[in-house]
C-alpha positions in Angstrom: 24.9 27.5 -8.9 26.2 24.5 -8.1 26.3 21.3 -10.5 25.6 18.0 -10.2 26.2 14.7 -11.1 23.1 12.4 -10.2 21.7 10.0 -12.2 17.9 9.4 -11.8 16.5 6.8 -10.2 16.1 3.7 -11.6 14.3 1.5 -8.9 11.5 1.7 -5.9 10.9 -0.4 -3.4 8.3 0.0 -1.5 7.2 -1.8 1.6 3.6 -1.3 2.9 2.8 -2.3 6.9 0.1 -0.9 7.8 -4.1 -1.8 6.7 -5.2 1.4 6.2 -6.5 2.7 3.2 -4.8 5.9 3.5 -1.8 3.5 3.8 -2.8 0.6 1.1 -3.5 3.3 -1.3 -0.5 5.2 -0.9 1.8 2.5 -1.4 0.0 1.0 -5.0 -0.8 4.9 -6.5 3.8 5.5 -5.8 4.1 1.8 -7.5 1.6 2.1 -10.8 3.2 6.2 -11.1 7.0 3.9 -11.0 6.2 1.5 -13.4 4.1 4.1 -15.3 7.7 6.3 -15.3 10.0 3.2 -16.8 10.5 2.7 -13.3 11.7 -1.0 -11.5 9.0 -1.5 -8.7 9.4 -4.3 -6.1 6.9 -4.1 -3.4 6.9 -5.9 0.1 3.3 -6.0 2.2 4.3 -6.8 5.8 2.1 -7.0 9.1 -1.1 -5.1 8.3 -0.2 -4.5 5.1 -0.7 -7.9 4.6 -4.6 -7.2 4.5 -4.7 -5.1 1.2 -3.2 -8.8 -0.9 -5.2 -11.2 1.3 -8.1 -12.6 -0.4 -10.4 -12.0 2.1 -9.4 -8.8 3.2 -8.5 -6.7 0.3 -11.9 -5.8 -0.4 -12.6 -4.6 3.3 -9.7 -2.2 3.9 -10.9 0.7 6.0 -9.8 4.3 6.7 -8.6 5.4 10.3 -10.7 7.0 12.4 -9.3 6.7 16.1 -5.2 8.4 16.0 -6.0 9.8 13.1 -4.6 13.9 13.6 -5.2 14.4 10.2 -8.9 13.1 9.3 -10.6 16.3 8.3 -14.8 16.1 8.6 -16.5 17.8 5.7 -16.2 21.1 5.4 -13.0 20.8 7.1 -12.9 20.6 10.4 -11.1 19.0 12.3 -12.6 15.6 13.1 -12.7 15.2 17.1 -10.5 11.1 17.3 -13.2 10.1 20.5 -16.3 10.3 17.3 -13.8 7.3 15.5 -15.3 5.5 19.0 -18.6 5.3 18.4 -20.4 2.5 16.5 -20.7 3.1 12.8 -18.2 5.7 12.0 -15.8 4.2 11.0 -17.8 2.1 8.4 -19.2 5.4 7.4 -15.6 7.2 6.8 -14.2 4.3 5.3 -17.9 4.3 2.7 -17.4 7.9 2.2 -13.7 7.3 1.3 -13.8 4.5 -1.4 -17.3 6.5 -3.1 -14.9 9.3 -3.1 -11.7 7.6 -4.8 -14.8 6.0 -7.3 -15.7 9.9 -8.0 -12.3 10.1 -8.8 -11.7 6.8 -11.1 -8.8 5.6 -8.5 -8.8 1.1 -9.6 -10.5 -0.9 -6.3 -7.0 -2.7 -4.7 -7.4 -6.2 -7.0 -7.2 -3.8 -10.4 -4.1 -1.7 -8.5 -2.4 -4.8 -8.0 -2.9 -5.8 -11.7 -2.4 -2.6 -12.9 0.8 -2.7 -10.8 1.7 -6.0 -12.1 0.5 -5.9 -15.8 3.4 -3.0 -15.5 6.4 -5.1 -14.4 6.2 -4.1 -11.0 6.8 -7.0 -8.4 4.3 -8.0 -5.6 6.0 -9.6 -2.3 4.4 -11.1 0.7 6.7 -11.2 4.0 7.7 -14.6 5.1 7.6 -13.7 10.0 3.9 -11.2 9.4 3.2 -14.5 7.5 3.5 -17.0 9.7 2.7 -15.1 12.7 -1.2 -14.5 11.0 -1.1 -18.3 10.3 -1.6 -17.4 5.8 -0.8 -19.7 3.5 0.3 -18.4 -0.1 -3.4 -19.8 -1.7 -4.4 -17.0 0.9 -2.9 -14.2 -1.4 -3.9 -12.4 -4.5 -2.5 -14.0 -7.4 -0.3 -11.2 -8.9 1.9 -11.9 -5.5 5.1 -13.3 -7.0 6.0 -15.0 -3.9 6.7 -14.9 0.5 10.5 -13.6 1.3 12.3 -13.1 4.5 12.8 -9.0 4.7 16.6 -10.0 3.9 15.3 -11.6 0.3 13.6 -8.6 0.1 16.4 -6.1 0.2 18.3 -7.8 -1.5 15.9 -7.4 -4.6 16.0 -3.6 -4.2 19.9 -3.8 -4.2 21.8 -1.3 -7.5 22.8 1.9 -7.7 19.6 4.7 -8.0 17.4 2.4 -5.9 15.4 4.1 -3.1 13.6 2.9 -0.3 9.7 3.4 1.0 8.7 2.8 3.9 4.8 4.1 3.9 
C-alpha cells in the first residue's frame, strides 16, 4: 500500500492548436469542466485553433474527414479516408456531428466561451498566430481576454498543482 502527499489539481492551462470540431470541443469541454470543479482554467488558442475564437470562423468549424483514423460511419464501420475527399462529405459529416451535439444540448462555441469566462476561466489568443494570419484583436470573440506570446501564457501557468494540456 502506498501513500502520496499529492495536492489536488488547482489549475489547468490548455493549448488548442487545431480548428476541427473534435479538437476545439475537447478544449472547451475540459476548460469548462475545470471551472465547474473550482479549478483555475486558462485557454490559449494558436494556429488553426484560432478559428474557434475568430468571429468569422467560429460557427464554421468542421470535422476532419481525411486522415482521421478514428472516424467511423454510422453503425461503427470504419470510414475510409478517401471518402472524405468527395465534395460535400466533410460538410455532411460536420452537420451530422453538430446535430448530434445539439441533441445532447452541447452549446455552440460562443456560448461555451461565455460559460468558461463566467466561471472565472480566461481565454487568450497567440500573438504569433495572430500575426501570421493577419488578425487583429477586434477579429476575436469578446470573451478573449488578450493576445499573448507563448512565453507570456506560460508565465500565467506557473505555480504548484498546474497541468498544461495540449489538444
